[in-house]
C-alpha positions in Angstrom: 49.5 288.3 80.6 52.7 288.3 78.7 56.5 287.7 78.3 59.3 288.4 75.8 61.7 285.6 75.0 65.4 286.1 75.4 67.4 288.6 77.3 68.7 291.0 74.7 66.9 294.1 73.5 64.6 293.2 70.7 62.0 294.8 68.3 59.2 293.3 70.4 60.4 295.1 73.5 59.0 298.6 74.2 61.0 299.9 77.1 60.1 303.4 78.5 60.1 305.2 81.8 56.5 304.2 82.4 55.0 300.9 83.1 51.6 299.2 83.1 49.1 299.0 85.9 47.2 295.7 85.8 44.0 295.7 87.8 41.8 292.7 88.6 38.2 294.0 89.1 37.0 291.4 91.5 34.0 293.5 92.7 32.6 293.9 89.2 33.0 290.1 88.5 31.2 289.0 91.7 27.7 288.8 90.1 28.7 287.6 86.7 29.8 284.3 85.1 33.1 285.8 84.2 36.3 284.2 85.5 38.2 287.5 85.3 37.6 291.1 84.6 40.8 293.1 84.1 42.3 296.3 82.8 45.7 297.5 81.6 46.6 301.1 82.0 49.9 302.7 81.0 51.2 305.2 83.6 54.3 306.3 85.4 55.0 304.6 88.7 54.6 307.0 91.6 57.0 307.2 94.5 56.4 304.5 97.0 54.1 302.4 94.9 54.4 298.8 95.8 54.4 296.0 93.1 51.1 294.7 94.5 48.6 297.0 96.2 44.8 297.4 96.8 43.0 300.4 95.2 40.1 302.4 96.6 37.7 299.7 95.4 39.7 297.1 97.3 40.8 295.4 94.1 44.3 294.2 93.6 46.6 296.3 91.4 49.9 294.9 90.0 52.6 297.2 88.7 54.4 295.7 85.7 57.6 297.2 84.4 58.0 297.2 80.6 60.5 294.4 81.0 58.2 292.2 83.1 57.8 288.8 81.4 54.1 288.7 82.4 53.5 291.8 80.2 55.2 290.3 77.2 53.6 286.8 77.0 50.2 285.3 76.6 50.4 282.3 78.9 48.3 279.2 78.5 44.8 279.3 80.0 41.5 277.4 79.7 39.2 280.4 79.4 37.9 282.3 76.4 38.9 286.0 76.5 37.5 289.1 75.0 40.1 291.9 74.8 39.1 295.4 73.9 42.1 297.7 73.0 41.7 301.5 73.2 45.4 302.2 73.0 48.2 301.5 70.5 48.0 298.2 68.5 49.1 295.0 70.1 51.0 292.2 68.4 51.3 288.5 69.2 52.7 285.3 67.8 54.6 282.1 68.5 57.9 284.0 67.5 59.1 287.4 66.5 58.8 286.6 62.8 55.3 285.2 63.0 53.8 287.9 65.2 50.8 289.8 63.8 48.7 292.8 64.9 45.7 292.0 67.0 42.2 293.4 66.1 41.1 296.1 68.5 38.3 293.9 69.7 39.4 290.2 69.6 38.5 286.9 71.0 41.2 284.6 72.3 40.3 281.0 72.6 41.7 278.5 75.1 45.5 278.7 74.9 47.8 275.6 75.1 51.1 277.3 74.0 52.7 280.5 75.2 52.8 283.4 72.7 55.2 286.4 72.6 53.2 289.6 72.8 53.8 293.4 72.5 51.3 295.8 74.0 52.6 299.0 72.4 53.7 302.3 74.0 50.2 303.8 74.9 48.5 301.0 76.8 44.7 301.2 77.5 42.8 298.0 77.4 40.2 295.9 79.2 39.5 292.2 79.1 36.9 289.6 80.1 37.6 285.9 80.6 34.7 283.6 80.3 34.4 279.8 81.0 35.0 278.0 77.7 31.7 276.3 78.1 30.0 279.6 77.5 31.6 279.9 74.0 28.6 278.8 71.9 26.2 281.1 73.8 28.5 284.1 73.4 29.8 283.6 69.9 27.7 281.0 68.1 30.6 278.6 67.6 31.7 275.6 69.8 34.8 276.1 72.0 37.0 273.7 69.9 36.8 276.1 66.9 38.6 278.8 69.0 41.3 276.6 70.4 44.7 278.4 70.1 43.1 281.1 67.9 42.9 284.8 68.1 40.0 286.1 66.0 38.3 289.5 65.5 35.0 289.8 67.3 33.4 290.9 64.0 34.1 287.5 62.6 31.7 286.1 65.1 29.2 289.1 65.5 28.2 291.5 62.8 30.7 294.2 61.9 28.0 296.9 62.5 27.2 295.6 65.9 30.9 295.6 67.0 31.5 299.1 65.6 28.5 300.5 67.4 29.5 298.8 70.7 33.1 300.0 70.4 32.1 303.5 69.7 29.8 303.5 72.8 32.8 302.3 75.0 35.4 304.9 73.8 36.0 307.7 76.2 34.4 306.2 79.2 36.2 305.5 82.5 37.7 302.0 82.8 35.2 300.6 85.2 32.2 302.0 83.2 33.7 300.4 80.1 34.0 297.0 81.8 30.4 297.2 83.0 29.2 298.1 79.5 31.2 295.3 77.9 29.8 292.8 80.4 26.2 294.0 79.8 26.6 293.3 76.1 27.8 289.8 76.7 25.4 289.0 79.5 22.6 289.6 77.1 24.0 287.0 74.8 24.4 284.5 77.6 20.8 285.1 78.8 19.4 284.4 75.4 21.5 281.3 74.8 20.4 279.3 77.9 22.6 277.0 79.9 25.9 275.6 78.6 26.6 271.9 78.2 26.0 270.9 81.8 28.4 268.0 82.3 31.4 269.9 80.8 30.4 273.0 82.8 30.1 271.2 86.1 33.3 269.2 85.5 35.3 272.3 84.6 34.2 274.0 87.8 35.3 270.9 89.8 38.7 270.9 88.1 39.1 274.6 88.7 38.0 274.3 92.4 40.8 271.7 92.9 43.4 273.7 91.0 43.8 270.9 88.5 44.7 268.3 91.2 41.9 265.9 90.6 41.6 262.4 89.1 39.8 262.5 85.7 38.5 259.0 86.2 36.8 260.0 89.4 35.2 263.0 87.7 33.9 260.8 84.9 32.5 258.3 87.4 30.8 261.1 89.3 28.8 261.8 86.1 28.1 258.1 85.4 30.2 258.1 82.3 33.2 256.1 81.0 36.4 258.0 80.7 36.2 258.0 76.9 32.6 259.3 76.8 33.3 261.9 79.5 36.4 263.1 77.6 34.4 263.4 74.4 31.6 265.4 75.9 34.0 267.6 78.0 36.2 268.4 74.9 33.1 269.3 72.9 32.0 271.8 75.6 35.3 273.1 76.9 37.5 272.9 73.8 40.2 270.9 75.6 40.4 267.3 76.8 39.9 267.0 80.5 43.5 266.0 81.0 44.9 269.0 79.2 42.3 271.3 80.9 43.5 270.0 84.3 47.2 270.4 83.4 46.8 274.0 82.3 44.7 274.7 85.4 47.4 273.3 87.6 50.0 275.3 85.7 48.0 278.5 86.3 47.9 277.7 90.0 51.7 277.1 89.9 52.3 280.5 88.3 50.3 282.2 91.1 52.2 280.3 93.8 55.5 281.2 92.3 54.6 284.9 92.1 53.5 285.0 95.7 56.5 283.0 97.2 60.1 283.8 97.9 62.4 282.0 95.4 64.0 280.2 98.3 60.7 278.3 98.8 60.3 277.2 95.2 62.3 273.9 95.6 60.0 272.5 98.2 56.6 273.6 96.9 56.1 270.9 94.2 53.9 268.6 96.3 51.8 271.5 97.5 50.8 272.5 93.9 50.2 268.9 92.6 53.6 267.8 91.3 55.6 264.6 92.1 58.8 266.5 92.7 60.8 269.6 91.7 61.9 268.2 88.4 58.3 267.4 87.4 57.2 270.9 88.4 60.0 272.6 86.4 59.4 270.4 83.3 55.7 271.2 83.3 56.4 274.9 83.7 58.9 274.8 80.8 56.3 272.9 78.6 53.7 275.7 79.0 55.8 278.8 79.5 58.8 277.9 77.2 61.4 278.3 80.0 62.0 277.2 83.6 60.7 279.5 86.3 64.0 281.1 87.2 64.6 282.0 83.5 61.0 283.0 82.6 60.4 285.4 85.5 63.6 287.4 84.9 63.1 290.9 83.4 63.2 290.6 79.7 64.5 293.2 77.1 67.4 294.3 79.2 71.2 293.9 78.6 72.1 291.3 81.3 71.0 288.0 82.9 70.7 287.9 86.6 72.9 285.4 88.4 71.3 282.9 90.8 72.8 284.8 93.8 70.6 287.7 92.7 67.4 285.7 92.4 66.1 286.5 95.9 62.7 287.4 97.2 59.7 287.4 94.9 59.9 287.8 91.1 58.6 291.4 91.3 61.8 292.2 93.2 64.1 290.9 90.5 65.3 294.2 89.1 
């Protein structure tokens, strides 16, 4: 998901009357190793549509205005994503001047720094997020080679194979596309066998605890020294276990902030694994580039909200 830096109208902003519907397809993910299956669909918000709702498949849908920071930033994450874009080209980069167009089928490795993104006017895309320990089986390269990189899928698979797959996905309903994409990748996983077991098990444990787990304890549970555990974990997951845990905790924090009233933010630090509020804000700034009250404000508009206007949940900050 994405954010635009700054509060003045910029070339990376694409404001319009419509917005983007982000759907998390939980039911399709249930029997797969994927961490997330999602879709972006540009449309006009209907009367009475709430920012968060459940669709007919009982999956959560999130309405994102064009100015929503979550639509205009790739935030740090530990997974490896495949994004298939059927709409207008996307662009991403560490800054406006370094942004570049993304391939229509791209692989995004584990991300440690936020990137500015632009999704274009016509939005129609799907994405799959896999555990990083599945990287070699899916793409034939170890996870560290994809760290903080966005590469075309046809750099990792044959161009002919990607072209044929993309052509078979065009024109199908969103859920049929996702199922077809997953089928193509599940075949690769099935042929590759199991990922590096210690890294895979440790990554699941860190995720299960929301990043709030002692790395020394995880190493001891596998009968390894901290140094040997860190080496094997990084080889399988692309990140050191400490950074993996920090990003996992950051992602848990983002979800907690989005689902909480801003009046509760000051006291939530211990509940999400931080020493105090200052520690929580500094860690959020490290990964998102700004403190929460700045990051979650609508971007691309002509004014900055005052603190007296920062009430309720971020989806209500209009």
